[in-house]
C-alpha positions in Angstrom: -3.4 4.6 14.9 -0.9 7.5 13.9 -2.7 9.2 11.3 -0.1 11.9 10.3 2.4 8.7 9.8 -0.3 6.4 7.9 -1.3 9.3 5.9 2.2 9.3 4.8 2.5 5.6 3.9 -0.5 6.0 2.4 0.9 8.5 -0.4 3.9 6.3 -1.1 1.9 3.3 -1.7 -0.3 5.7 -4.0 3.5 7.0 -5.4 4.8 3.4 -6.2 1.8 2.0 -7.4 1.3 5.1 -10.2 5.1 4.6 -10.8 4.7 1.2 -12.1 1.4 2.2 -13.9 -1.1 0.0 -11.9 -4.4 0.4 -11.2 -5.9 -0.7 -7.9 -7.4 -3.6 -9.0 -3.5 -5.1 -10.1 -2.4 -5.0 -6.7 -5.7 -5.8 -4.8 -5.0 -9.6 -5.5 -3.3 -12.3 -3.7 -5.4 -12.2 -0.3 -5.8 -8.1 -0.6 -8.6 -6.7 -2.1 -9.1 -3.5 -4.4 -11.5 -2.1 -1.3 -8.1 -2.6 1.1 -6.1 -0.7 -1.8 -8.3 1.9 -2.1 -8.7 2.5 2.2 -5.3 2.1 2.7 -4.4 4.8 -0.4 -6.7 7.4 1.4 -5.4 6.2 5.0 -9.0 5.4 6.0 -7.1 1.7 8.0 -4.2 0.0 9.2 -2.9 -3.1 7.9 -1.2 -5.9 9.4 2.4 -6.7 8.2 1.2 -9.8 6.8 -1.2 -7.9 4.4 1.9 -5.4 3.8 4.0 -8.5 2.7 1.4 -9.4 -0.3 0.9 -5.8 -0.9 4.6 -5.1 -1.1 5.1 -8.5 -3.4 2.0 -7.4 -5.6 3.5 -4.0 -6.2 7.3 -5.9 -6.9 9.2 -4.0 -3.9 10.1 -5.2 -0.8 8.4 -4.2 2.2 11.3 -1.8 3.4 10.6 -0.1 0.6 6.7 1.0 1.5 8.2 2.9 4.4 11.3 5.0 2.3 9.4 7.7 2.3 11.3 9.7 5.5 
């Protein structure tokens, strides 16, 4: 696991969520738990591509937008 990259992704996901005034509970649906969202935002877990797609859908963004932080 590339911790520095995961930390950047985690921060960006948290920013996207905050920009949309969503809670972790709001996006912790459709196969992603609130606990998974929390672990992601703390950079404490890795995530699969299929879960990233669900997360992007829950945030109302495209998967590529999750990686638009560099």
